[in-house]
Chimera marker file (.cmm) of the C-alpha trace (Angstrom):
<marker_set name="trace">
<marker id="1" x="-34.616" y="-37.144" z="1.635" r="1" g="1" b="0" radius="0.5"/>
<marker id="2" x="-34.129" y="-40.896" z="1.850" r="1" g="1" b="0" radius="0.5"/>
<marker id="3" x="-35.360" y="-41.287" z="-1.973" r="1" g="1" b="0" radius="0.5"/>
<marker id="4" x="-33.919" y="-44.471" z="-3.517" r="1" g="1" b="0" radius="0.5"/>
<marker id="5" x="-33.146" y="-42.562" z="-6.756" r="1" g="1" b="0" radius="0.5"/>
<marker id="6" x="-30.228" y="-40.751" z="-4.971" r="1" g="1" b="0" radius="0.5"/>
<marker id="7" x="-28.910" y="-43.972" z="-3.969" r="1" g="1" b="0" radius="0.5"/>
<marker id="8" x="-26.295" y="-45.119" z="-6.702" r="1" g="1" b="0" radius="0.5"/>
<marker id="9" x="-26.585" y="-48.647" z="-5.529" r="1" g="1" b="0" radius="0.5"/>
<marker id="10" x="-30.373" y="-49.031" z="-6.507" r="1" g="1" b="0" radius="0.5"/>
<marker id="11" x="-31.394" y="-47.802" z="-9.833" r="1" g="1" b="0" radius="0.5"/>
<marker id="12" x="-34.560" y="-49.931" z="-9.691" r="1" g="1" b="0" radius="0.5"/>
<marker id="13" x="-36.391" y="-51.801" z="-7.169" r="1" g="1" b="0" radius="0.5"/>
<marker id="14" x="-34.811" y="-55.303" z="-6.894" r="1" g="1" b="0" radius="0.5"/>
<marker id="15" x="-37.103" y="-58.092" z="-8.484" r="1" g="1" b="0" radius="0.5"/>
<marker id="16" x="-35.518" y="-61.119" z="-7.162" r="1" g="1" b="0" radius="0.5"/>
<marker id="17" x="-33.601" y="-62.360" z="-3.911" r="1" g="1" b="0" radius="0.5"/>
<marker id="18" x="-30.485" y="-62.680" z="-6.117" r="1" g="1" b="0" radius="0.5"/>
<marker id="19" x="-30.769" y="-59.018" z="-7.026" r="1" g="1" b="0" radius="0.5"/>
<marker id="20" x="-31.004" y="-58.216" z="-3.242" r="1" g="1" b="0" radius="0.5"/>
<marker id="21" x="-28.155" y="-60.333" z="-2.716" r="1" g="1" b="0" radius="0.5"/>
<marker id="22" x="-25.987" y="-58.660" z="-5.221" r="1" g="1" b="0" radius="0.5"/>
<marker id="23" x="-26.896" y="-55.192" z="-3.951" r="1" g="1" b="0" radius="0.5"/>
<marker id="24" x="-26.098" y="-56.267" z="-0.568" r="1" g="1" b="0" radius="0.5"/>
<marker id="25" x="-22.577" y="-57.696" z="-1.650" r="1" g="1" b="0" radius="0.5"/>
<marker id="26" x="-21.995" y="-54.357" z="-3.480" r="1" g="1" b="0" radius="0.5"/>
<marker id="27" x="-22.832" y="-52.304" z="-0.319" r="1" g="1" b="0" radius="0.5"/>
<marker id="28" x="-20.761" y="-54.439" z="1.871" r="1" g="1" b="0" radius="0.5"/>
<marker id="29" x="-17.650" y="-54.076" z="-0.419" r="1" g="1" b="0" radius="0.5"/>
<marker id="30" x="-17.962" y="-50.317" z="-0.550" r="1" g="1" b="0" radius="0.5"/>
<marker id="31" x="-18.420" y="-50.259" z="3.020" r="1" g="1" b="0" radius="0.5"/>
<marker id="32" x="-15.308" y="-52.290" z="3.552" r="1" g="1" b="0" radius="0.5"/>
<marker id="33" x="-13.297" y="-49.823" z="1.137" r="1" g="1" b="0" radius="0.5"/>
<marker id="34" x="-14.721" y="-46.826" z="3.007" r="1" g="1" b="0" radius="0.5"/>
<marker id="35" x="-13.815" y="-48.508" z="6.295" r="1" g="1" b="0" radius="0.5"/>
<marker id="36" x="-10.177" y="-49.113" z="5.208" r="1" g="1" b="0" radius="0.5"/>
<marker id="37" x="-9.754" y="-45.589" z="3.922" r="1" g="1" b="0" radius="0.5"/>
<marker id="38" x="-11.115" y="-44.233" z="7.369" r="1" g="1" b="0" radius="0.5"/>
<marker id="39" x="-8.853" y="-46.465" z="9.432" r="1" g="1" b="0" radius="0.5"/>
<marker id="40" x="-5.894" y="-45.449" z="7.257" r="1" g="1" b="0" radius="0.5"/>
<marker id="41" x="-6.686" y="-41.720" z="7.704" r="1" g="1" b="0" radius="0.5"/>
<marker id="42" x="-7.145" y="-42.034" z="11.414" r="1" g="1" b="0" radius="0.5"/>
<marker id="43" x="-3.904" y="-43.964" z="11.504" r="1" g="1" b="0" radius="0.5"/>
<marker id="44" x="-2.030" y="-41.265" z="9.918" r="1" g="1" b="0" radius="0.5"/>
<marker id="45" x="-3.387" y="-38.612" z="11.993" r="1" g="1" b="0" radius="0.5"/>
<marker id="46" x="-3.026" y="-40.282" z="15.392" r="1" g="1" b="0" radius="0.5"/>
<marker id="47" x="0.526" y="-41.579" z="14.464" r="1" g="1" b="0" radius="0.5"/>
<marker id="48" x="3.163" y="-40.374" z="16.892" r="1" g="1" b="0" radius="0.5"/>
<marker id="49" x="5.347" y="-37.610" z="15.411" r="1" g="1" b="0" radius="0.5"/>
<marker id="50" x="9.174" y="-38.682" z="14.484" r="1" g="1" b="0" radius="0.5"/>
<marker id="51" x="11.505" y="-36.976" z="16.950" r="1" g="1" b="0" radius="0.5"/>
<marker id="52" x="12.920" y="-33.776" z="15.379" r="1" g="1" b="0" radius="0.5"/>
<marker id="53" x="16.568" y="-33.679" z="14.734" r="1" g="1" b="0" radius="0.5"/>
<marker id="54" x="17.096" y="-29.978" z="15.197" r="1" g="1" b="0" radius="0.5"/>
<marker id="55" x="15.556" y="-27.762" z="17.860" r="1" g="1" b="0" radius="0.5"/>
<marker id="56" x="14.194" y="-25.388" z="15.332" r="1" g="1" b="0" radius="0.5"/>
<marker id="57" x="12.190" y="-28.070" z="13.810" r="1" g="1" b="0" radius="0.5"/>
<marker id="58" x="10.913" y="-29.184" z="17.113" r="1" g="1" b="0" radius="0.5"/>
<marker id="59" x="9.797" y="-25.713" z="17.884" r="1" g="1" b="0" radius="0.5"/>
<marker id="60" x="8.231" y="-25.163" z="14.611" r="1" g="1" b="0" radius="0.5"/>
<marker id="61" x="6.365" y="-28.600" z="14.868" r="1" g="1" b="0" radius="0.5"/>
<marker id="62" x="5.035" y="-27.716" z="18.202" r="1" g="1" b="0" radius="0.5"/>
<marker id="63" x="3.774" y="-24.354" z="16.997" r="1" g="1" b="0" radius="0.5"/>
<marker id="64" x="2.244" y="-25.915" z="13.707" r="1" g="1" b="0" radius="0.5"/>
<marker id="65" x="0.471" y="-28.418" z="16.057" r="1" g="1" b="0" radius="0.5"/>
<marker id="66" x="-0.845" y="-25.626" z="18.508" r="1" g="1" b="0" radius="0.5"/>
<marker id="67" x="-2.161" y="-23.608" z="15.640" r="1" g="1" b="0" radius="0.5"/>
<marker id="68" x="-4.024" y="-26.500" z="13.915" r="1" g="1" b="0" radius="0.5"/>
<marker id="69" x="-5.674" y="-27.225" z="17.390" r="1" g="1" b="0" radius="0.5"/>
<marker id="70" x="-6.423" y="-23.583" z="17.859" r="1" g="1" b="0" radius="0.5"/>
<marker id="71" x="-7.925" y="-23.363" z="14.305" r="1" g="1" b="0" radius="0.5"/>
<marker id="72" x="-9.928" y="-26.434" z="14.707" r="1" g="1" b="0" radius="0.5"/>
<marker id="73" x="-11.626" y="-25.012" z="17.879" r="1" g="1" b="0" radius="0.5"/>
<marker id="74" x="-12.334" y="-21.545" z="16.327" r="1" g="1" b="0" radius="0.5"/>
<marker id="75" x="-13.704" y="-23.359" z="13.382" r="1" g="1" b="0" radius="0.5"/>
<marker id="76" x="-15.893" y="-25.569" z="15.523" r="1" g="1" b="0" radius="0.5"/>
<marker id="77" x="-17.285" y="-22.516" z="17.315" r="1" g="1" b="0" radius="0.5"/>
<marker id="78" x="-18.098" y="-20.776" z="14.214" r="1" g="1" b="0" radius="0.5"/>
<marker id="79" x="-19.909" y="-23.912" z="13.274" r="1" g="1" b="0" radius="0.5"/>
<marker id="80" x="-21.876" y="-24.140" z="16.360" r="1" g="1" b="0" radius="0.5"/>
<marker id="81" x="-22.809" y="-20.612" z="16.067" r="1" g="1" b="0" radius="0.5"/>
<marker id="82" x="-24.054" y="-20.769" z="12.474" r="1" g="1" b="0" radius="0.5"/>
<marker id="83" x="-26.251" y="-23.981" z="13.203" r="1" g="1" b="0" radius="0.5"/>
<marker id="84" x="-27.619" y="-22.209" z="16.175" r="1" g="1" b="0" radius="0.5"/>
<marker id="85" x="-28.958" y="-19.354" z="13.624" r="1" g="1" b="0" radius="0.5"/>
<marker id="86" x="-30.185" y="-21.849" z="11.243" r="1" g="1" b="0" radius="0.5"/>
<marker id="87" x="-32.358" y="-23.754" z="13.731" r="1" g="1" b="0" radius="0.5"/>
<marker id="88" x="-33.818" y="-20.406" z="15.326" r="1" g="1" b="0" radius="0.5"/>
<link id1="1" id2="2" r="1" g="1" b="0" radius="0.2"/>
<link id1="2" id2="3" r="1" g="1" b="0" radius="0.2"/>
<link id1="3" id2="4" r="1" g="1" b="0" radius="0.2"/>
<link id1="4" id2="5" r="1" g="1" b="0" radius="0.2"/>
<link id1="5" id2="6" r="1" g="1" b="0" radius="0.2"/>
<link id1="6" id2="7" r="1" g="1" b="0" radius="0.2"/>
<link id1="7" id2="8" r="1" g="1" b="0" radius="0.2"/>
<link id1="8" id2="9" r="1" g="1" b="0" radius="0.2"/>
<link id1="9" id2="10" r="1" g="1" b="0" radius="0.2"/>
<link id1="10" id2="11" r="1" g="1" b="0" radius="0.2"/>
<link id1="11" id2="12" r="1" g="1" b="0" radius="0.2"/>
<link id1="12" id2="13" r="1" g="1" b="0" radius="0.2"/>
<link id1="13" id2="14" r="1" g="1" b="0" radius="0.2"/>
<link id1="14" id2="15" r="1" g="1" b="0" radius="0.2"/>
<link id1="15" id2="16" r="1" g="1" b="0" radius="0.2"/>
<link id1="16" id2="17" r="1" g="1" b="0" radius="0.2"/>
<link id1="17" id2="18" r="1" g="1" b="0" radius="0.2"/>
<link id1="18" id2="19" r="1" g="1" b="0" radius="0.2"/>
<link id1="19" id2="20" r="1" g="1" b="0" radius="0.2"/>
<link id1="20" id2="21" r="1" g="1" b="0" radius="0.2"/>
<link id1="21" id2="22" r="1" g="1" b="0" radius="0.2"/>
<link id1="22" id2="23" r="1" g="1" b="0" radius="0.2"/>
<link id1="23" id2="24" r="1" g="1" b="0" radius="0.2"/>
<link id1="24" id2="25" r="1" g="1" b="0" radius="0.2"/>
<link id1="25" id2="26" r="1" g="1" b="0" radius="0.2"/>
<link id1="26" id2="27" r="1" g="1" b="0" radius="0.2"/>
<link id1="27" id2="28" r="1" g="1" b="0" radius="0.2"/>
<link id1="28" id2="29" r="1" g="1" b="0" radius="0.2"/>
<link id1="29" id2="30" r="1" g="1" b="0" radius="0.2"/>
<link id1="30" id2="31" r="1" g="1" b="0" radius="0.2"/>
<link id1="31" id2="32" r="1" g="1" b="0" radius="0.2"/>
<link id1="32" id2="33" r="1" g="1" b="0" radius="0.2"/>
<link id1="33" id2="34" r="1" g="1" b="0" radius="0.2"/>
<link id1="34" id2="35" r="1" g="1" b="0" radius="0.2"/>
<link id1="35" id2="36" r="1" g="1" b="0" radius="0.2"/>
<link id1="36" id2="37" r="1" g="1" b="0" radius="0.2"/>
<link id1="37" id2="38" r="1" g="1" b="0" radius="0.2"/>
<link id1="38" id2="39" r="1" g="1" b="0" radius="0.2"/>
<link id1="39" id2="40" r="1" g="1" b="0" radius="0.2"/>
<link id1="40" id2="41" r="1" g="1" b="0" radius="0.2"/>
<link id1="41" id2="42" r="1" g="1" b="0" radius="0.2"/>
<link id1="42" id2="43" r="1" g="1" b="0" radius="0.2"/>
<link id1="43" id2="44" r="1" g="1" b="0" radius="0.2"/>
<link id1="44" id2="45" r="1" g="1" b="0" radius="0.2"/>
<link id1="45" id2="46" r="1" g="1" b="0" radius="0.2"/>
<link id1="46" id2="47" r="1" g="1" b="0" radius="0.2"/>
<link id1="47" id2="48" r="1" g="1" b="0" radius="0.2"/>
<link id1="48" id2="49" r="1" g="1" b="0" radius="0.2"/>
<link id1="49" id2="50" r="1" g="1" b="0" radius="0.2"/>
<link id1="50" id2="51" r="1" g="1" b="0" radius="0.2"/>
<link id1="51" id2="52" r="1" g="1" b="0" radius="0.2"/>
<link id1="52" id2="53" r="1" g="1" b="0" radius="0.2"/>
<link id1="53" id2="54" r="1" g="1" b="0" radius="0.2"/>
<link id1="54" id2="55" r="1" g="1" b="0" radius="0.2"/>
<link id1="55" id2="56" r="1" g="1" b="0" radius="0.2"/>
<link id1="56" id2="57" r="1" g="1" b="0" radius="0.2"/>
<link id1="57" id2="58" r="1" g="1" b="0" radius="0.2"/>
<link id1="58" id2="59" r="1" g="1" b="0" radius="0.2"/>
<link id1="59" id2="60" r="1" g="1" b="0" radius="0.2"/>
<link id1="60" id2="61" r="1" g="1" b="0" radius="0.2"/>
<link id1="61" id2="62" r="1" g="1" b="0" radius="0.2"/>
<link id1="62" id2="63" r="1" g="1" b="0" radius="0.2"/>
<link id1="63" id2="64" r="1" g="1" b="0" radius="0.2"/>
<link id1="64" id2="65" r="1" g="1" b="0" radius="0.2"/>
<link id1="65" id2="66" r="1" g="1" b="0" radius="0.2"/>
<link id1="66" id2="67" r="1" g="1" b="0" radius="0.2"/>
<link id1="67" id2="68" r="1" g="1" b="0" radius="0.2"/>
<link id1="68" id2="69" r="1" g="1" b="0" radius="0.2"/>
<link id1="69" id2="70" r="1" g="1" b="0" radius="0.2"/>
<link id1="70" id2="71" r="1" g="1" b="0" radius="0.2"/>
<link id1="71" id2="72" r="1" g="1" b="0" radius="0.2"/>
<link id1="72" id2="73" r="1" g="1" b="0" radius="0.2"/>
<link id1="73" id2="74" r="1" g="1" b="0" radius="0.2"/>
<link id1="74" id2="75" r="1" g="1" b="0" radius="0.2"/>
<link id1="75" id2="76" r="1" g="1" b="0" radius="0.2"/>
<link id1="76" id2="77" r="1" g="1" b="0" radius="0.2"/>
<link id1="77" id2="78" r="1" g="1" b="0" radius="0.2"/>
<link id1="78" id2="79" r="1" g="1" b="0" radius="0.2"/>
<link id1="79" id2="80" r="1" g="1" b="0" radius="0.2"/>
<link id1="80" id2="81" r="1" g="1" b="0" radius="0.2"/>
<link id1="81" id2="82" r="1" g="1" b="0" radius="0.2"/>
<link id1="82" id2="83" r="1" g="1" b="0" radius="0.2"/>
<link id1="83" id2="84" r="1" g="1" b="0" radius="0.2"/>
<link id1="84" id2="85" r="1" g="1" b="0" radius="0.2"/>
<link id1="85" id2="86" r="1" g="1" b="0" radius="0.2"/>
<link id1="86" id2="87" r="1" g="1" b="0" radius="0.2"/>
<link id1="87" id2="88" r="1" g="1" b="0" radius="0.2"/>
</marker_set>
């Protein structure tokens, strides 16, 4: 599964040290971009919620948050069960 042909950065074996340096720089640049995207997503997910102005909004938000948590747990349990079956 670790086939170099699957890696979009490596189309051929690097011939010189300069090729290796360029590939390393490309990989580092991509890694930094992905790191920024992940950090931004994590920040948005973990950011504190703004206070609700109306009581109905607060109740709805609490319900939605609870349902998302419940949904995540149920999905995790289903995933674990399927993985157990796949590895039997």
